[in-house]
N, C-alpha and C positions, 0 to 999 in steps of 0.2 A: 503493499500499499503504498502508495512514493506517495507526501505530499499529503499524507494522513489524505487519503479519497477514495473512495471504496473502489474496488475493481470489481463488481461484481455489474455498474453499469454500465459497465466501461462502454458496450459498444452505442447506447443510445446520449451518454454524454458524448463521444464521438462525429454521430450525428447531427447535434446539434452544436459543435462548433465547426464544423466541415459548412453548416447554414448560414452558422454567423458568419465566416470568412468570404463564403458570396457575393453575401450582403456588401459587408463594408467596401469588397473590390470594383463591386459592381454598383452600388445606389450611393447614391448623394447623398441621404439622410437614412442614418439606417436606425432602427429601431424595431431591438428583439425581443419580449416573455418566452423562457423559454423553460423546463422541471427543472435544469441544471445553469441555466446564464438568463443572463441579464441585460442587455441593452436602454437605455434610458433613447428620448427620440437625439440625437448624436450627428454634425458629421464626421466622418473621418480621411481623414487621406495622408497623404499622398497615396494617390491609384498607382496602380503600374500598369507598364508601359503596355507591357502584352491584356492584349484585348478578346474574351469577356477576361478572361483576370491572364497570370501564368500557370502554367501546366500545374497537373496535381496529376502523383504516383501516391498509388495505393500500397505499402506493403504493411504486409500483413500476412496468416494465414490460418481465422478461420475460419467455420463455417459460412459465413454471411459475406464471405473479402468476396467476392465476383456480385454477386447481387448491393454491392455497398455501391462495387464501380462503374456502375452500371446508369444505378439511382443517380446517383450523383456526378454522372457524364466525368469520369477522371479521366486523362491521357492515356492509364496505363498504369502498367502493376509490377512490383519493386519483388521476384522474392524472393519467401523466405524457407530457408531450409533448417529441418534441424535432424538432429542428431538421436535414433529411436534404437 
């Protein structure tokens, strides 16, 4: 448990954080109220030069990884190898 954040909701927390990043990078005014994060109406900048935002690559090995890549339109996947 890094930073005293529970491991159990890591997927939901990651989904919410991805939504926030995309809003911050693409919207002039950002407002977000979620289960884990909250941003009052804010102007956040500067915005990335790349449009609509910087390339996003996911590096994980969960059962939901490909669903998350498709849902959030990631640019690719960084394969994770684990020893078994």
